[in-house]
C-alpha positions in Angstrom: -0.1 0.0 0.0 1.1 3.3 -1.1 1.6 5.9 1.9 -1.4 8.5 1.9 -0.8 11.4 -0.9 -2.2 14.7 0.5 -2.3 18.6 -0.7 0.8 20.5 -0.9 2.7 17.1 -0.4 6.2 16.8 -2.6 6.4 13.7 -4.8 8.3 12.1 -7.4 7.3 10.1 -10.6 7.5 6.6 -10.4 8.1 5.5 -14.1 8.8 7.9 -17.5 5.7 9.4 -18.7 7.3 10.1 -22.4 3.8 11.5 -23.4 3.8 14.4 -20.9 7.8 15.2 -21.3 8.3 13.9 -17.8 10.8 11.5 -16.7 11.0 8.7 -13.7 12.7 10.9 -10.5 11.1 14.4 -11.4 9.7 15.8 -8.2 6.5 18.2 -8.4 4.0 19.3 -5.8 0.6 18.0 -5.3 -1.6 21.1 -6.2 -5.0 19.4 -6.1 -6.7 16.3 -5.0 -8.9 15.0 -7.6 -10.0 12.0 -5.8 -8.8 9.0 -3.6 -6.5 8.2 -6.3 -5.9 11.3 -8.6 -3.8 14.3 -7.8 -3.1 17.5 -10.0 0.8 17.9 -9.6 3.1 20.8 -10.5 6.5 20.5 -11.6 8.5 23.6 -11.6 12.3 24.3 -12.9 15.0 25.6 -10.7 13.8 29.5 -11.7 10.5 28.7 -10.5 8.8 28.3 -13.9 6.1 25.8 -14.3 6.9 23.3 -17.0 4.0 20.7 -16.4 1.1 20.3 -14.4 -0.8 17.2 -15.1 -3.8 15.0 -13.2 -1.6 11.7 -12.6 -2.8 8.4 -10.5 -1.3 7.6 -7.3 0.2 4.5 -8.7 2.2 6.9 -10.9 3.9 8.9 -7.9 6.0 8.5 -4.6 5.5 10.9 -1.8 8.6 11.9 -0.7 9.4 12.7 3.1 11.6 14.6 5.5 13.9 13.4 7.8 12.5 11.4 11.0 9.1 10.9 9.0 8.3 7.2 8.2 7.4 6.1 4.7 5.0 3.7 5.9 
């Protein structure tokens, strides 16, 4: 089971999404919860420019965590 993903969580892609121009490991932020298993994720470059905002499924994402916070 995947950890719960919530609004404003930092997430990373599990797999390449060539149709969207995204690669596994790219990091984004959840900007909207679309349902139990769907999220709008924004991807921003180092200058703060958004280069992608897409609706993605839970299984496409990995929730990232801070030191001391359990993954499970």
